[in-house]
C-alpha positions as a printed Julia matrix, in Angstrom:
431×3 Matrix{Float64}:
   0.12   -0.17    0.01
   2.83    2.32    0.58
   2.01    5.63    1.62
  -0.47    6.09   -1.38
  -1.55    2.24   -1.38
  -2.09    2.21   -5.2
  -1.37   -0.75   -7.6
  -2.63   -1.54  -11.22
  -4.63   -4.18  -12.22
  -3.94   -7.14  -14.59
  -5.17   -6.62  -18.2
  -8.77   -6.78  -18.8
 -10.27  -10.07  -19.86
 -13.22  -10.47  -21.89
 -16.54  -11.47  -20.63
 -19.33   -9.85  -18.6
 -18.36   -6.59  -17.03
 -16.77   -6.66  -13.57
 -18.3    -3.47  -12.17
 -22.11   -2.83  -11.83
 -23.57    0.44  -10.88
 -24.51   -1.02   -7.59
 -20.8    -1.98   -6.85
 -19.7     1.29   -7.92
 -22.47    3.07   -5.57
 -21.66    0.74   -2.51
 -17.56    1.41   -2.51
 -18.21    5.32   -3.09
 -20.82    5.13   -0.18
 -18.47    3.28    2.22
 -16.09    6.21    1.87
 -18.73    8.58    2.55
 -19.84    6.66    5.8
 -16.16    6.94    7.16
 -16.13   10.65    6.74
 -19.63   11.13    8.16
 -18.68   11.46   12.01
 -15.91   13.9    11.13
 -16.09   17.92   11.16
 -14.8    19.85    8.34
 -11.93   20.64   10.69
 -11.16   16.97   11.31
 -11.19   16.37    7.47
  -8.92   19.21    6.46
  -5.74   18.63    9.0
  -2.62   16.65    7.87
  -0.84   15.1    10.86
   2.38   14.35    9.05
   4.1    14.38    5.54
   3.27   10.46    5.26
  -0.61   11.07    6.11
  -3.07   12.91    4.13
  -6.27   14.91    5.14
  -9.71   13.01    4.69
 -10.58   15.93    2.6
  -7.91   15.03    0.29
  -8.5    11.28    0.24
 -12.2    12.16   -0.71
 -10.81   14.21   -3.65
  -8.14   12.09   -4.61
 -10.24    8.99   -5.27
 -12.7    11.04   -7.12
  -9.8    12.57   -9.18
  -8.99    8.93  -10.18
 -12.66    8.35  -11.96
 -12.47   11.69  -13.54
  -8.95   11.4   -14.89
  -8.21    7.95  -15.51
 -11.99    6.72  -16.62
 -14.13    9.89  -17.64
 -11.43   11.67  -19.53
 -11.05    8.61  -21.87
 -14.38    7.24  -22.13
 -16.9     9.91  -21.71
 -18.17   11.89  -24.69
 -17.67   15.48  -24.51
 -15.53   15.21  -21.52
 -14.99   18.37  -19.58
 -13.43   18.55  -15.9
 -15.8    19.85  -13.16
 -12.76   22.18  -12.24
  -9.51   22.14  -14.1
  -7.43   23.1   -11.1
  -8.68   19.69   -9.39
  -6.27   17.78  -11.88
  -3.41   19.46   -9.97
  -4.66   19.54   -6.55
  -5.73   16.04   -6.18
  -2.96   14.29   -8.12
  -0.85   12.16   -6.08
   2.38   11.18   -7.88
   1.32   10.36  -11.34
   4.21   12.27  -13.16
   2.61   11.12  -16.47
  -0.81   13.12  -16.03
   0.96   16.46  -15.25
   1.84   18.75  -12.29
   1.01   17.81   -8.44
   0.55   19.9    -5.35
   3.22   18.9    -2.91
   2.28   15.97   -0.7
   3.63   17.46    2.61
   1.24   20.65    1.98
  -1.88   18.93    1.39
  -2.96   20.15    4.88
  -2.6    23.66    3.59
  -5.55   23.44    1.37
  -8.05   25.21    3.06
  -9.82   25.59   -0.41
 -11.73   23.76   -2.07
 -13.97   23.29    1.15
 -15.19   20.02    2.14
 -18.65   20.99    0.69
 -16.85   21.82   -2.59
 -15.32   18.4    -2.67
 -18.27   16.4    -1.68
 -20.09   18.32   -4.69
 -17.12   17.05   -6.86
 -17.83   13.36   -5.58
 -21.62   13.75   -6.5
 -20.8    14.96   -9.96
 -18.29   12.63  -10.92
 -20.41    9.81   -9.3
 -23.61   10.63  -11.58
 -21.41   10.76  -14.57
 -19.7     7.38  -13.84
 -23.29    5.83  -13.18
 -24.37    7.27  -16.36
 -21.38    5.61  -18.21
 -21.74    2.16  -16.56
 -25.61    2.14  -17.29
 -24.73    2.54  -21.09
 -21.89   -0.13  -20.84
 -18.18    0.04  -21.3
 -15.31   -1.49  -23.19
 -13.6    -4.19  -21.28
 -10.47   -1.87  -20.87
 -12.71    0.84  -19.3
 -14.22   -1.76  -17.01
 -10.96   -2.89  -15.82
  -9.81    0.71  -15.13
 -13.17    1.2   -13.08
 -12.43   -1.88  -11.21
  -8.91   -0.54  -10.5
 -10.31    2.54   -9.33
 -12.72    0.99   -6.72
  -9.95   -1.24   -5.3
  -7.86    1.98   -5.2
 -10.51    3.75   -3.26
 -10.83    0.89   -0.94
  -7.13    1.24   -0.07
  -7.88    4.94    0.54
 -10.63    3.96    2.73
  -8.1     2.25    5.03
  -5.65    5.12    4.79
  -8.56    7.4     5.95
  -8.68    5.43    8.98
  -4.93    5.19    9.66
  -4.26    8.86    8.86
  -7.36    9.81   11.05
  -5.97    7.75   13.85
  -2.36    9.68   13.9
  -4.0    13.02   13.41
  -6.54   12.34   16.51
  -3.61   10.85   18.65
  -1.75   14.43   18.8
  -4.79   15.88   20.38
  -4.23   16.05   24.05
  -7.97   15.52   24.57
  -7.6    12.13   23.24
 -10.88   12.44   21.15
 -12.82    9.35   19.98
 -13.71    8.84   16.25
 -16.37    6.59   17.77
 -17.03    5.47   21.12
 -17.51    1.96   20.39
 -13.86    1.6    18.36
 -11.56   -0.35   19.86
 -13.42   -1.8    23.04
 -12.29   -5.27   24.16
 -14.37   -7.61   22.46
 -15.31   -9.58   25.34
 -14.41  -12.92   23.75
 -12.23  -15.64   25.0
  -8.4   -15.11   25.94
  -5.79  -15.71   23.16
  -4.88  -19.56   22.71
  -1.54  -20.57   23.81
   1.16  -20.15   20.94
   1.62  -23.39   18.85
   3.65  -24.05   15.79
   2.62  -25.49   12.4
   4.9   -27.25   10.38
   5.46  -27.18    6.52
   7.57  -29.17    4.41
  10.41  -28.28    2.37
  10.07  -28.38   -1.56
   9.17  -26.29   -4.59
   5.96  -24.04   -4.11
   4.1   -21.8    -6.35
   2.99  -18.47   -5.27
   1.52  -15.36   -7.0
  -1.96  -14.76   -8.38
  -3.75  -17.03  -10.76
  -7.3   -16.9   -12.42
  -9.62  -14.53  -13.85
 -10.63  -12.56  -10.7
  -9.13   -9.19   -9.88
  -5.54   -8.72   -8.54
  -2.97   -6.08   -8.89
  -0.01   -6.37  -11.28
   2.6    -6.94   -8.3
   0.96  -10.16   -7.46
   1.85  -11.86  -10.77
   3.28  -13.51  -12.29
   2.67  -16.84  -10.6
   6.14  -18.52  -10.3
   7.9   -21.22   -8.49
  10.11  -20.76   -5.0
  12.2   -23.1    -3.3
  11.46  -23.29    0.39
  13.34  -25.23    3.16
  11.16  -26.72    5.97
   9.6   -24.1     8.22
   7.42  -23.52   11.07
   4.92  -20.56   11.6
   3.12  -19.27   14.72
  -0.36  -20.26   15.09
  -1.3   -16.57   15.72
   0.05  -13.11   15.72
   2.22  -11.92   18.72
   0.04  -10.57   21.47
   0.31   -7.58   23.61
   1.15   -9.63   26.66
   4.18  -11.07   24.86
   5.46   -8.12   23.76
   5.06   -6.47   27.28
   7.54   -9.32   28.38
  10.0    -8.01   25.76
   9.71   -4.72   27.26
  10.08   -5.88   30.78
  13.41   -7.58   29.7
  14.79   -4.58   28.23
  14.1    -5.17   24.67
  14.32   -1.13   23.63
  17.52   -1.08   25.37
  19.51   -3.75   24.1
  21.3    -3.1    20.93
  22.46   -6.52   20.31
  18.71   -7.59   19.31
  18.47   -4.66   16.82
  19.18   -4.19   13.16
  21.9    -1.35   12.9
  19.44    0.82   11.11
  16.5    -0.03   13.64
  18.59    0.86   16.58
  19.47    4.5    14.99
  15.68    4.87   14.18
  14.75    3.97   17.97
  17.27    6.14   19.25
  16.48    9.04   16.89
  12.71    8.66   17.54
  12.72    7.87   21.22
  10.96    4.56   20.9
  10.3     2.82   23.85
   6.92    0.72   23.22
   4.84    0.42   20.16
   3.23    3.67   18.69
   0.28    4.97   20.59
   1.19    3.43   23.75
   1.73    5.42   26.71
   2.68    4.44   30.32
   0.71    5.79   33.44
   1.97    6.42   36.78
   0.48    2.97   38.44
   2.93    1.25   35.72
   0.17    0.12   33.3
   0.22    0.64   29.78
  -2.57    2.42   27.82
  -2.93    3.01   24.08
  -4.58    5.23   21.97
  -7.59    3.85   19.77
 -10.14    5.41   17.6
 -12.32    5.09   20.49
 -10.07    7.2    22.75
  -7.21    6.29   25.41
  -7.75    2.69   26.9
  -5.89    0.04   28.81
  -3.71   -2.2    26.71
  -5.59   -5.35   26.45
  -2.95   -8.5    26.92
  -4.64  -11.03   24.54
  -5.0    -8.52   21.51
  -2.3    -8.82   18.57
   0.29   -6.35   19.28
   0.07   -3.52   16.82
   1.61   -0.33   15.34
   5.22   -1.59   15.32
   7.9    -0.96   12.64
   9.73   -3.83   10.9
  12.46   -2.85   13.22
  10.47   -3.58   16.51
   9.33   -6.66   14.8
  12.68   -7.97   13.8
  14.08   -7.32   17.41
  11.32   -9.02   19.01
  11.57  -12.21   16.8
  15.25  -12.39   17.61
  14.66  -11.83   21.48
  11.95  -14.58   21.09
  14.42  -17.13   19.43
  12.61  -17.04   16.21
  12.42  -14.69   12.78
   9.93  -13.2    10.69
   8.47  -15.25    7.88
   9.47  -14.63    4.1
   6.53  -13.52    2.1
   6.43  -17.14    0.26
   6.62  -18.86    3.66
   3.49  -16.68    4.38
   1.57  -17.13    1.31
   2.05  -20.85    1.43
   0.75  -20.99    4.85
  -2.32  -18.99    3.84
  -3.22  -20.51    0.52
  -6.58  -21.83    0.46
  -7.55  -20.48    4.04
 -10.8   -18.41    4.75
 -10.32  -14.8     5.21
 -12.01  -14.65    8.47
 -10.16  -11.94   10.6
 -11.75   -8.84   11.62
 -11.81   -6.29    8.82
 -13.14   -2.65    8.22
 -16.64   -3.98    8.26
 -16.71   -5.17   11.78
 -16.34   -1.3    12.68
 -13.91   -1.98   15.32
 -10.94   -0.43   13.85
  -8.79   -2.29   16.27
  -7.2    -5.77   16.43
  -9.09   -8.49   18.41
  -7.74  -11.53   20.01
  -7.15  -14.72   17.89
  -9.71  -17.48   17.76
  -8.36  -20.89   19.38
  -7.85  -22.87   16.06
  -5.84  -25.96   16.36
  -5.37  -27.14   12.77
  -4.12  -24.55   11.21
  -2.47  -20.92   11.61
  -5.42  -18.53   12.82
  -5.9   -14.85   12.14
  -3.72  -14.7     9.07
  -6.21  -12.26    7.68
  -7.51   -8.99    9.16
  -6.7    -7.51   12.53
  -3.12   -6.69   11.87
  -0.84   -6.61    8.64
   1.98   -8.84    9.26
   5.52   -7.96    8.5
   7.69  -10.13    6.57
  11.2   -10.53    5.92
  10.93   -9.97    2.3
  12.06   -6.73    0.32
   9.21   -5.47   -2.02
  10.44   -6.2    -5.4
   9.04   -7.54   -8.89
   8.59  -11.07   -9.28
  10.27  -12.94  -12.03
   8.93  -11.68  -15.08
   7.32   -8.65  -14.03
   6.92   -5.64  -16.31
   5.15   -2.46  -15.29
   2.34   -1.38  -17.58
   2.82    1.51  -19.96
   1.28    5.03  -19.21
   0.32    6.65  -16.02
  -1.38    3.6   -14.27
   2.18    1.76  -14.73
   3.1     4.19  -11.88
   1.43    2.36   -9.38
   4.03   -0.31   -8.59
   7.31   -0.45  -10.47
   8.65    2.8    -9.11
   7.9     1.88   -5.57
   9.96   -1.3    -5.66
  12.89   -0.08   -3.67
  13.89   -0.12    0.15
  10.42   -1.3     1.22
   9.49   -4.58    2.74
   6.28   -6.54    2.31
   3.3    -7.14    4.72
   0.65   -9.82    4.38
  -2.94  -10.21    5.34
  -4.8    -7.18    5.67
  -5.9    -5.42    8.89
  -8.89   -4.26   10.94
  -8.98   -1.33    8.59
  -9.03   -3.35    5.22
 -12.36   -4.07    3.59
 -12.96   -7.75    3.59
 -13.36   -8.15   -0.09
 -10.27   -6.47   -0.74
  -7.84   -8.92    0.51
  -6.51  -12.27   -0.46
  -3.67  -14.44    0.35
  -1.61  -12.95   -2.77
  -2.12   -9.63   -1.77
   1.3    -7.86   -1.14
   1.37   -4.6     0.86
   4.69   -2.78    1.34
   6.18   -0.04    3.62
   9.45    1.37    4.77
  10.86   -0.66    7.66
  10.27    2.54   10.1
   6.71    3.0     9.39
   4.4     2.33   12.41
   1.14    4.37   11.96
  -0.69    1.58    9.86
  -2.13   -1.69   11.94
   1.08   -3.37   11.72
   1.99   -6.62   13.76
   4.02   -9.55   13.65
   3.82  -13.36   13.29
   6.87  -15.47   14.13
   8.53  -18.19   12.01
  11.65  -20.58   12.67
  13.33  -23.0    10.56
  12.12  -26.68   11.2
  14.68  -28.89   12.92
């Protein structure tokens, strides 16, 4: 997802259209529901260069349909406001000039009402286009745009959480977010073994995927074991109690430098209290850390240090995908409305909670699969130019729409990032 979380779809296939007017309306309405509890002030602010204001997300996802679809497919196309082409362009150099990303929070104009009017205008035009019918290549672009919007729905949640966390009032997005789920305690950690051999990973089939999930290819894996669930807060607290943040031998050199520079002594959004208990900022406000929930908002560096402390390692993305292939996507996703991870279920026969709740760091650098070639034109900027210095995460989170995730989905972030719902699952070589 990187910081703009955009990717490109596979080439269009023939057959029935992928996108119906009803699906288009449903995805666009989900974005509006996320913004509904927010004030105009909430929607205008930018908390850091990696995040964007909610108002900008609302505009950018609309810009995509206007610029990438309507401009190509609408007879007599005219943009609603030509200046939006610059204001809401993210990083598409081929499209033209872009407003600087770190300055998106300076855009007091257009107003939130004007951005919502922009959405209504483009939605009406898109529905007319869909009702008339579109060519397969346009249909593929529309589907790409809907998945792109779902990525920005996740970013709305995570960017907003970072913004609200900086307010000393600890405001809640919604009071019911992040409350303990009242379910059973997290099960004891167990290990599931996978035999050595040649395996295949990557997407196959006619359903939607992004191009960075292809081509499907073979990988050679040694025998390995994967933990039955993600690492919990209770387990991470033991790492803290054992001086995990003050022991340089546990950390990669870059990680130790980041820890020292940023003053990390716990996961993001955690804070201590006078009675020694940790509290965590959630989208429901400040709450006690719940021991059985997956630890969340840790960087790759922290995840790697914890794994080394625990006598294990992080999985490769190939190991993760082999373990996840064919399993149901049955975790907590955006539709649950929690926007906070919940304790893992007690599943004995397979790894649990591989999907939803927290993105899981892998040790794999983000790059192209063998044979990967970026597409020509502006949409080719989705993936290829980001394939350097980032690491792959898998599985989705509590802010990911459920129908947006699959076992082959590759997310990617820089190793120092923490503001996404990032957690970890341990792996080890089989003895």
